PAPAVEX-326640 format. One record per residue: y, z, x of N, C-alpha, C in turn. Coordinates in steps of 0.001 Angstrom, whole numbers, padded with zeros to 6 digits, always signed. Example, Ala and Ser with C-alpha at 12.3 -4.5 7.8 and 13.67 -1.06 7.14 Angstrom:
# PAPAVEX-326640
-005690+007800+013190-004500+007800+012300-003300+007800+013200
-002250+007080+012850-001060+007140+013670+000030+007870+012900
END
This chain:
# PAPAVEX-326640
+050935+115060+104139+051628+114138+103243+052658+114911+102412
+053859+114385+102413+054921+115029+101644+054907+114496+100213
+055005+115397+099271+055005+115030+097864+056443+114899+097362
+056603+114187+096262+057935+114042+095663+058579+115397+095389
+057778+116347+094928+058298+117674+094617+058843+118365+095863
+058185+118155+097010+058662+118749+098254+060048+118221+098608
+060252+116945+098406+061554+116331+098684+062611+116891+097734
+062262+117007+096463+063210+117540+095479+063558+118996+095781
+062569+119782+096166+062813+121187+096497+063730+121287+097710
+063495+120456+098709+064346+120472+099906+065783+120108+099544
+065972+119105+098690+067328+118716+098264+067993+119841+097480
+067228+120516+096631+067778+121618+095845+068199+122773+096752
+067399+123074+097757+067768+124124+098723+069049+123758+099463
+069136+122504+099885+070338+122049+100594+071565+122179+099700
+071427+121775+098450+072521+121859+097479+072952+123315+097291
+071968+124199+097110+072259+125623+096941+072982+126178+098165
+072529+125816+099345+073133+126318+100573+074571+125829+100735
+074843+124600+100350+076214+124083+100408+077124+124826+099429
+076593+125130+098265+077354+125880+097269+077664+127286+097786
+076682+127930+098378+076884+129266+098944+077911+129207+100079
+077839+128165+100899+078788+128015+101989+080221+127902+101444
+080413+127122+100397+081744+126980+099797+082244+128332+099295
+081350+129112+098696+081735+130431+098201+082096+131357+099365
+081349+131287+100464+081634+132137+101621+082946+131747+102304
+083220+130459+102391+084495+130017+102966+085638+130514+102086
+085479+130391+100779+086499+130904+099865+086735+132390+100047
+085663+133138+100180+085788+134589+100367+086536+134913+101659
+086223+134191+102719+086869+134442+104016+088363+134142+103996
+088764+133164+103182+090187+132799+103167+090921+133365+101953
+090259+134228+101195+090925+134907+100091+091026+134109+098807
+090190+133092+098657+090184+132297+097424+088903+132624+096660
+089039+133140+095437+087830+133454+094671+087132+132168+094201
+085945+131935+094723+085136+130781+094333+083970+131325+093522
+083871+130876+092273+082884+131409+091345+081863+130334+090993
+080576+130633+091133+079568+129638+090775+079528+129423+089260
+079238+128222+088861+079059+127924+087439+077563+127929+087140
+077240+127824+085868+075839+127839+085458+075568+126755+084439
+074308+126428+084305+073818+125529+083249+074488+124164+083285
+074548+123544+084462+075121+122195+084596+076512+122095+083979
+077338+123053+084265+078703+123112+083767+079438+121817+084109
+080183+121300+083174+080907+120039+083383+082014+120176+084429
+082397+121413+084782+083428+121619+085797+082884+121457+087215
+081577+121401+087351+080968+121260+088672+080152+122481+089034
+079918+122669+090320+079049+123744+090800+079754+125075+090958
+081082+125030+091099+081852+126267+091233+083282+126002+090786
+083981+127089+090522+085396+126995+090145+086215+127867+091089
+087491+127592+091134+088441+128344+091942+089807+128139+091303
+090745+129035+091568+092081+128893+090978+092762+127606+091466
+093245+126825+090545+093878+125542+090880+095049+125731+091850
+095774+126836+091707+096929+127057+092584+096519+127392+094022
+095232+127624+094237+094752+127923+095592+093888+126788+096162
+093917+125652+095498+093101+124523+095941+093443+124089+097365
+094707+123943+097664+095105+123500+099003+094635+124493+100071
+094753+125766+099782+094317+126808+100720+092801+126701+100954
+092029+126512+099886+090580+126393+100005+090198+125131+100770
+090816+124006+100440+090501+122750+101124+090858+122822+102608
+091976+123459+102915+092361+123624+104315+091311+124450+105063
+090857+125534+104436+089839+126383+105060+088540+125606+105256
+088157+124802+104278+086934+124003+104418+087082+122972+105536
+088227+122313+105587+088477+121352+106664+088432+122035+108026
+089038+123210+108096+089087+123964+109357+087676+124353+109810
+086849+124751+108863+085492+125181+109178+084567+124000+109444
+084643+122973+108619+083701+121850+108714+084139+120759+109686
+085447+120579+109861+085950+119500+110705+085313+119422+112074
+085310+120512+112835+084701+120462+114172+083199+120143+114126
+082533+120548+113069+081104+120291+112948+080825+118827+112603
+081752+118218+111895+081576+116818+111492+082092+115872+112576
+083272+116193+113098+083939+115276+114020+083877+115705+115478
+083220+116819+115744+083139+117322+117114+084261+118282+117397
+084181+118952+118500+085217+119904+118862+084640+121274+119069
+085375+122280+118639+084975+123669+118878+083606+123950+118279
+082782+124608+119067+081444+124947+118595+081472+126070+117556
+082454+126919+117643+082505+128083+116764+083810+128102+115987
+084000+127147+115098+085218+127118+114276+085244+128358+113402
+086424+128906+113227+086584+130107+112416+087524+129812+111263
+087231+130409+110122+088094+130274+108968+089088+131414+109010
+090328+131103+108745+091310+132183+108743+092689+131715+108469
END
């Protein structure tokens, strides 16, 4: 039997992993993505506003094939 806490822990792990993934994509494309702390009103991470398009493009490039199909091994670059 799964307990409510087990579900919450699984969601928290998923959230953490998505945050780490965003930071890793940023690192690969040269955009510094910094995690925030203590429920920061800015969200889970920050990045330079002038590099937003570059970061979003890298995320689309990496996630697009996984969401919509296509290349099995999308690369950020």
